[in-house]
C-alpha positions in Angstrom: 20.4 1.9 -10.1 21.9 -0.7 -7.8 19.7 -2.1 -5.1 20.5 -3.7 -1.7 18.0 -6.3 -0.5 18.0 -8.4 2.7 16.9 -12.0 2.4 15.4 -13.5 5.5 14.4 -17.2 5.5 15.3 -20.8 6.1 18.5 -22.5 4.8 16.6 -24.0 1.8 15.1 -20.6 1.0 18.4 -18.7 1.1 19.9 -21.5 -1.1 17.1 -20.9 -3.7 17.7 -17.0 -3.8 21.5 -17.6 -4.0 20.9 -19.7 -7.0 18.7 -16.9 -8.5 21.0 -14.1 -7.6 23.2 -14.2 -10.8 20.2 -13.2 -12.8 20.1 -9.8 -10.9 23.4 -8.1 -11.7 22.3 -4.7 -10.3 20.9 -6.2 -7.1 23.2 -7.0 -4.0 21.8 -9.6 -1.5 22.5 -10.0 2.2 21.4 -13.3 3.6 19.9 -13.8 7.1 19.1 -17.5 7.9 16.9 -18.6 10.9 16.2 -21.9 12.4 12.7 -20.9 13.7 10.4 -18.4 11.9 10.1 -16.5 15.2 13.8 -15.6 14.9 12.7 -13.2 12.0 11.8 -10.6 14.7 15.2 -10.7 16.2 16.7 -10.4 12.7 14.6 -7.4 11.9 15.7 -5.7 15.2 19.3 -5.9 14.0 18.9 -5.2 10.3 20.9 -2.4 8.9 19.8 0.0 6.1 18.3 -1.8 3.0 16.3 -0.8 0.1 14.0 -3.7 0.8 13.6 -7.0 2.8 12.3 -10.3 1.3 10.8 -13.0 3.5 10.4 -16.6 2.9 6.8 -16.6 3.9 3.9 -14.8 5.7 4.9 -16.1 9.2 8.3 -14.7 9.4 7.1 -11.6 7.8 4.4 -11.1 10.4 6.8 -11.7 13.3 9.3 -9.1 11.9 6.8 -6.4 10.7 6.7 -4.5 14.0 10.5 -4.1 14.0 11.0 -3.3 10.3 12.5 0.2 9.6 11.4 0.1 6.0 7.9 -0.1 4.3 9.6 -2.0 1.5 9.1 -5.5 2.6 7.5 -8.5 0.8 7.1 -12.2 1.3 6.4 -15.3 -0.7 2.6 -16.0 -0.7 1.3 -19.6 -0.3 -0.8 -19.5 -3.5 -2.4 -22.1 -5.6 0.7 -22.9 -7.4 2.4 -23.9 -4.1 -0.4 -26.0 -3.0 -0.9 -27.7 -6.4 2.7 -28.4 -6.7 2.9 -29.8 -3.3 -0.2 -32.0 -3.7 1.1 -33.3 -7.2 4.4 -34.1 -5.7 2.9 -36.1 -2.9 0.7 -38.0 -5.4 3.6 -38.9 -7.7 6.5 -39.5 -5.4 4.7 -40.9 -2.3 1.8 -42.6 -4.2 -0.5 -41.4 -1.4 -4.3 -40.5 -1.9 -5.5 -37.2 -0.7 -7.9 -38.9 1.9 -4.8 -40.2 3.7 -3.0 -36.8 3.8 -3.1 -34.2 6.6 -2.3 -30.6 5.6 -1.9 -27.3 7.3 -2.6 -24.3 5.2 -2.8 -20.4 5.6 -5.8 -19.9 3.5 -8.1 -23.0 3.1 -10.1 -21.3 0.4 -7.2 -21.7 -1.9 -7.0 -25.4 -1.3 -10.8 -25.7 -1.7 -10.6 -24.0 -5.0 -8.1 -26.7 -6.2 -10.0 -29.6 -4.8 -13.2 -28.4 -6.5 -11.5 -28.7 -9.9 -10.6 -32.4 -9.3 -13.8 -34.4 -9.6 -12.1 -37.6 -8.6 -11.5 -36.4 -5.1 -14.2 -37.9 -2.8 -12.6 -37.4 0.5 -10.5 -34.3 1.1 -7.4 -34.3 3.2 -7.5 -33.6 7.0 -7.2 -29.8 7.2 -5.9 -27.4 9.7 -5.9 -23.6 9.3 -2.9 -21.9 10.7 -1.9 -18.3 11.4 1.1 -16.5 12.6 0.0 -16.7 16.3 -0.5 -20.6 16.2 1.4 -22.7 18.5 3.8 -24.9 16.4 3.4 -27.7 18.9 -0.3 -27.7 18.2 0.4 -28.1 14.4 2.8 -30.9 15.2 0.2 -32.6 17.4 -2.5 -32.3 14.7 -0.3 -34.2 12.2 1.2 -36.7 14.7 -2.1 -37.7 16.2 -3.5 -38.8 12.8 -0.6 -41.2 11.8 -0.6 -44.0 11.0 -4.2 -44.9 11.8 -5.9 -42.3 9.6 -3.2 -40.6 7.4 0.1 -41.7 5.8 1.6 -38.3 5.2 1.7 -34.7 6.7 1.9 -31.8 4.4 3.0 -28.8 6.4 3.8 -25.1 5.7 6.1 -24.8 8.7 9.8 -26.0 8.3 10.1 -26.5 12.2 7.1 -28.8 12.3 8.4 -30.7 9.2 11.7 -31.3 10.9 10.2 -32.4 14.2 7.8 -34.8 12.5 10.7 -36.4 10.6 12.9 -36.7 13.7 10.2 -38.5 15.6 9.5 -41.0 12.7 6.4 -39.5 11.1 6.0 -39.2 7.4 6.2 -35.5 6.5 6.6 -33.2 3.4 7.3 -29.5 3.4 5.3 -27.3 1.2 7.1 -26.9 -2.2 7.6 -23.4 -3.4 8.7 -23.5 -7.0 11.5 -21.3 -8.0 9.3 -19.6 -10.4 6.9 -18.6 -7.6 9.8 -17.3 -5.5 11.2 -15.4 -8.5 7.7 -13.9 -9.2 7.6 -12.4 -5.6 11.2 -11.3 -5.5 10.6 -9.4 -8.7 7.5 -7.9 -7.3 9.6 -6.4 -4.4 12.3 -5.2 -6.8 9.7 -3.3 -9.0 8.2 -1.7 -5.9 11.7 -0.7 -4.6 12.5 0.8 -8.1 9.3 2.8 -8.2 9.8 4.1 -4.8 13.4 5.2 -5.5 12.3 6.8 -8.6 9.4 8.6 -6.9 11.8 9.8 -4.1 14.2 11.1 -6.7 11.6 13.5 -8.1 12.3 17.3 -7.9 10.9 19.0 -4.9 10.5 22.8 -4.5 9.7 24.0 -1.0 8.3 27.6 -1.1 8.1 29.6 2.1 6.1 32.9 2.1 8.9 34.7 3.9 12.7 35.4 3.6 13.2 35.9 7.3 16.7 35.4 8.7 15.4 32.9 11.3 14.1 30.7 8.5 17.4 30.9 6.6 19.4 30.2 9.7 17.3 27.1 10.4 17.7 25.8 6.9 21.4 26.1 7.2 21.4 24.1 10.4 19.6 21.3 8.7 21.8 21.5 5.6 19.1 22.8 3.4 17.1 19.5 3.6 19.7 17.9 1.2 19.3 20.7 -1.4 20.1 24.4 -1.8 18.3 27.8 -2.0 16.9 29.1 -5.2 16.7 32.8 -6.2 13.2 34.2 -5.8 11.4 37.5 -6.5 9.7 39.2 -3.5 9.7 38.3 0.2 9.9 34.4 -0.2 12.3 31.5 0.1 12.5 28.6 -2.3 14.5 25.5 -1.6 15.3 23.0 -4.3 15.7 19.2 -3.0 14.2 15.8 -3.7 10.9 14.3 -2.7 12.7 11.8 -0.6 14.5 14.4 1.5 11.3 16.4 1.8 9.3 13.4 3.1 12.1 12.8 5.6 11.9 16.5 6.7 8.2 16.2 7.2 8.6 13.1 9.4 11.4 14.6 11.3 9.6 18.0 11.6 12.6 19.8 10.3 10.9 21.7 7.5 11.0 25.0 9.4 11.8 26.5 12.9 9.5 25.4 15.7 8.0 28.9 16.0 7.4 29.2 12.3 3.8 30.0 11.4 3.9 31.1 7.8 2.5 29.1 4.9 4.7 26.5 3.2 4.0 25.2 -0.4 5.6 21.9 -1.5 5.7 20.9 -5.2 6.8 17.5 -6.7 7.6 16.9 -10.2 9.7 14.9 -12.7 11.1 18.2 -14.1 12.3 21.3 -12.2 9.6 23.7 -13.7 6.8 21.3 -13.0 7.8 21.1 -9.3 8.1 24.9 -9.1 4.6 25.4 -10.6 3.1 22.8 -8.3 4.8 24.6 -5.3 3.2 27.8 -6.3 -0.2 26.2 -6.6 0.3 24.7 -3.1 1.3 28.0 -1.7 -1.7 29.8 -3.1 -4.3 27.1 -2.2 -7.3 28.4 -0.2 -6.9 26.4 2.9 -6.0 27.1 6.5 -3.4 24.3 6.6 0.1 25.7 7.0 1.8 23.1 5.0 0.3 22.1 1.5 1.7 19.6 -0.9 0.9 19.3 -4.7 2.3 16.2 -6.3 3.3 15.4 -9.9 -0.4 14.4 -10.6 -1.6 17.8 -9.5 -3.2 16.5 -6.3 -3.3 18.7 -3.2 -2.7 17.1 0.1 -1.7 17.9 3.6 0.5 16.2 6.1 -1.3 14.1 8.7 -4.5 14.3 6.6 -6.0 11.7 4.4 -8.1 13.8 2.0 -6.7 14.6 -1.4 -8.0 17.3 -3.7 -7.4 16.8 -7.5 -6.3 20.0 -9.5 -6.2 17.9 -12.7 -9.3 16.1 -14.1 -8.8 13.3 -16.5 -12.2 11.5 -16.1 -14.2 12.4 -19.2 -17.4 13.1 -17.4 -15.8 15.3 -14.8 -14.0 17.2 -17.6 -17.2 17.8 -19.4 -18.9 19.1 -16.2 -15.9 21.5 -15.7 -16.4 22.9 -19.3 -20.2 22.8 -19.3 -21.1 24.1 -15.8 -18.0 26.2 -15.0 -17.1 24.7 -11.6 -13.7 23.9 -10.3 -12.0 20.6 -11.2 -11.8 19.8 -7.5 -15.5 20.2 -6.9 -16.2 18.4 -10.1 -14.1 15.4 -9.0 -15.9 15.4 -5.6 -19.3 15.5 -7.3 -18.5 12.6 -9.6 -17.4 10.5 -6.6 -20.5 11.5 -4.7 -22.8 10.5 -7.6 -21.2 7.1 -7.6 -22.3 6.6 -4.0 -25.8 8.2 -4.2 -27.7 8.6 -7.4 -30.5 10.5 -5.4 -29.6 13.1 -2.9 -30.7 16.1 -0.9 -28.8 19.4 -0.6 -27.9 18.6 3.0 -26.4 15.2 2.0 -24.2 16.9 -0.7 -23.3 19.7 1.7 -22.1 17.2 4.3 -20.1 15.3 1.6 -18.4 18.4 0.1 -17.8 19.8 3.6 -18.8 23.3 2.3 -21.4 25.8 3.3 -25.2 25.3 2.5 -25.1 28.4 0.3 -22.1 27.0 -1.9 -24.0 23.7 -2.3 -27.1 25.5 -3.5 -25.0 27.4 -6.0 -23.4 24.2 -7.3 -26.8 22.5 -7.6 -28.3 25.4 -9.5 -25.5 25.3 -11.9 -25.9 21.6 -12.4 -29.7 22.0 -12.8 -29.3 24.7 -15.3 -27.0 22.4 -17.3 -29.6 19.7 -17.1 -27.2 17.5 -15.1 -29.4 17.4 -12.1 -33.2 17.3 -11.8 -35.7 17.3 -9.0 -37.6 14.1 -8.6 -39.4 14.5 -5.4 -39.4 15.7 -1.8 -38.3 14.4 1.6 -40.2 15.5 4.7 -38.2 17.3 7.3 -38.0 15.9 10.9 -38.2 19.5 12.1 -40.6 22.3 11.3 -40.0 23.8 7.9 -40.6 23.0 4.2 -39.8 19.6 2.7 -36.4 19.1 1.3 -36.0 18.7 -2.5 -34.7 15.3 -3.7 -32.4 15.4 -6.7 -31.2 12.9 -9.1 -28.0 13.1 -11.2 -28.4 13.0 -14.9 -24.8 12.5 -16.1 -24.2 10.9 -19.5 -23.3 7.2 -19.4 
């Protein structure tokens, strides 16, 4: 599967990617060079359609982020390899000691970790922490004010500052990003893009619990969401398409006519039959939500809601609870997650967490108690009139 990536960076960064490009025969690169990192925002506004965008660093990435039309963006991180390579180069090629160096870094903790492993360092370099909103002139002034009385070399993360320092006669070296580091982050982006494309190419079945003419007319106007209608039994409509097309329809609100108020079940899967079964589960889910989605891992979710309900239990403890107690996989998974937060609890705390009725919680606690997975360990006095609340403790196997 061929990919098309945009490369946004300085001339030196673009040259590095150009040298690496022959190693990626199935990836096409489009290069966008800037003179100043702030120009990355203008470039982002003008970018066409790409599978992903790769930035030379966190600054151009931060400037461009509000204007990116794709979530698949990545940048080179100023990690320990970059810092150590730069310091080693300064020591070997410039013969300068660290105490006579000024340096600006994005994450001082990374530099501190390196210096702590060098016992011979008695006086650390002069340090300035920088961030995307920093005034580049302030960074220039930080380095310039120290030379030559206190420092002999400026190590800077910002190419614009590096050029200005050199133009005005100061000693400066730009942070060195080894090709191996750039390659690593480039491959991280390529891997993410391939995963997303494979995910979006999954089968998607959209089940409507009606076969009304209004629905069919609407689906025809939106070109069947990139798919086609399937034959169904009974008064329902099934549409076969891809996960990517379905996500786009959800975002653009074209899944059904504006006046449509019937339930919609969406199923994703790597195989057609799996997607169809998941759509049936979604459509039959006991919920008031109109649109329900079951993904390839049998997790139920809803548009514009963060909560996810698992219909498949793979955690051994939760699976044992399902078999031993006879409760649903969804409730078993929730109870396991609750137990990791609170080993001791009251019925009210569990009710609030599960978002169910008190009666439902009491039935669940009784089942767990009968199975010796919960025991009473004490009482909690009520703030209002009434009996004290029982305090329970989970007794799950390790």
